[in-house]
C-alpha positions as CSV (number, residue, x, y, z in Angstrom):
1,M,-1.9,11.0,-9.0
2,A,-1.0,7.3,-8.7
3,K,1.9,5.4,-7.3
4,H,3.0,1.7,-7.5
5,L,4.6,0.4,-4.3
6,I,6.5,-2.7,-3.5
7,I,7.0,-3.0,0.3
8,H,9.8,-5.2,1.6
9,G,10.6,-6.6,5.1
10,R,8.4,-8.4,7.5
11,V,5.2,-7.3,5.9
12,Q,3.2,-10.5,5.6
13,G,1.3,-12.1,8.4
14,V,1.3,-8.8,10.4
15,G,-2.0,-7.3,9.2
16,F,-0.3,-5.0,6.7
17,R,-3.0,-5.3,3.9
18,E,-6.0,-4.7,6.2
19,S,-4.2,-1.9,8.0
20,M,-3.3,-0.3,4.7
21,R,-6.9,-0.6,3.6
22,W,-8.1,1.2,6.7
23,E,-5.4,3.9,6.3
24,A,-6.3,4.4,2.6
25,E,-10.0,4.8,3.5
26,R,-9.1,7.3,6.2
27,L,-7.1,9.3,3.8
28,G,-9.5,9.0,0.8
29,V,-7.0,7.0,-1.2
30,T,-8.2,4.5,-3.8
31,G,-6.4,1.5,-5.4
32,W,-5.5,-1.9,-4.2
33,V,-3.1,-4.0,-2.1
34,R,-2.0,-7.6,-2.2
35,N,0.7,-10.1,-0.9
36,R,3.2,-11.4,-3.4
37,R,4.7,-14.9,-3.4
38,D,8.2,-13.4,-2.9
39,G,7.2,-12.2,0.6
40,T,6.6,-8.5,-0.4
41,V,3.4,-6.5,-0.4
42,E,2.4,-4.7,-3.6
43,A,0.0,-1.8,-3.8
44,V,-1.2,0.8,-6.2
45,V,-2.5,4.0,-4.5
46,A,-4.3,6.9,-6.2
47,G,-5.7,10.2,-5.1
48,S,-4.6,13.7,-4.4
49,A,-0.9,14.4,-4.2
50,E,-1.2,15.1,-0.5
51,S,-3.2,11.9,0.3
52,V,-0.9,9.7,-1.9
53,A,2.2,11.2,-0.2
54,A,0.6,10.4,3.2
55,I,-0.1,6.7,2.4
56,V,3.4,6.3,0.9
57,Q,4.8,7.7,4.2
58,W,2.6,5.3,6.1
59,A,3.8,2.4,4.0
60,H,7.4,3.1,5.2
61,R,6.4,2.0,8.7
62,G,3.2,0.0,8.3
63,P,1.2,-1.5,11.2
64,P,2.9,-2.0,14.6
65,A,4.0,-5.6,14.0
66,A,5.5,-4.9,10.6
67,R,9.2,-4.3,10.0
68,V,9.5,-2.4,6.7
69,T,13.0,-2.4,5.3
70,E,12.4,-0.8,1.9
71,V,9.6,0.7,-0.2
72,A,10.1,0.9,-4.0
73,V,7.9,3.7,-5.4
74,A,7.2,4.2,-9.1
75,E,4.8,6.5,-11.0
76,T,1.8,4.7,-12.5
77,D,-1.6,5.4,-13.9
78,G,-4.9,4.4,-12.4
79,S,-8.3,5.5,-11.3
80,F,-10.2,3.4,-8.9
81,A,-13.6,3.6,-7.2
82,S,-12.4,2.2,-3.8
83,F,-9.4,0.6,-2.1
84,D,-9.5,-3.2,-2.5
85,W,-7.6,-6.2,-1.1
86,L,-6.6,-8.5,-4.0
87,P,-5.5,-12.1,-4.0
88,T,-1.9,-13.1,-3.7
89,A,0.0,-12.8,-7.0
């Protein structure tokens, strides 16, 4: 299972990407995360239904300094070997 996420709010400059990478590794989720020039964070997460649901739930709150206002979630395809942090797009 794979999901594409766009996370809105105060999500840049608060350690969101690194925290998401740690959480993904803890949950056994693969994929990637990156900042976008519009101030959002974008991610693709893949894994078991349970682990993907857990990382999506985590994305709704993020790390302590984040203030997530919205998470847009869409179905996608993808298979990844690890969870990576990509350059800003």
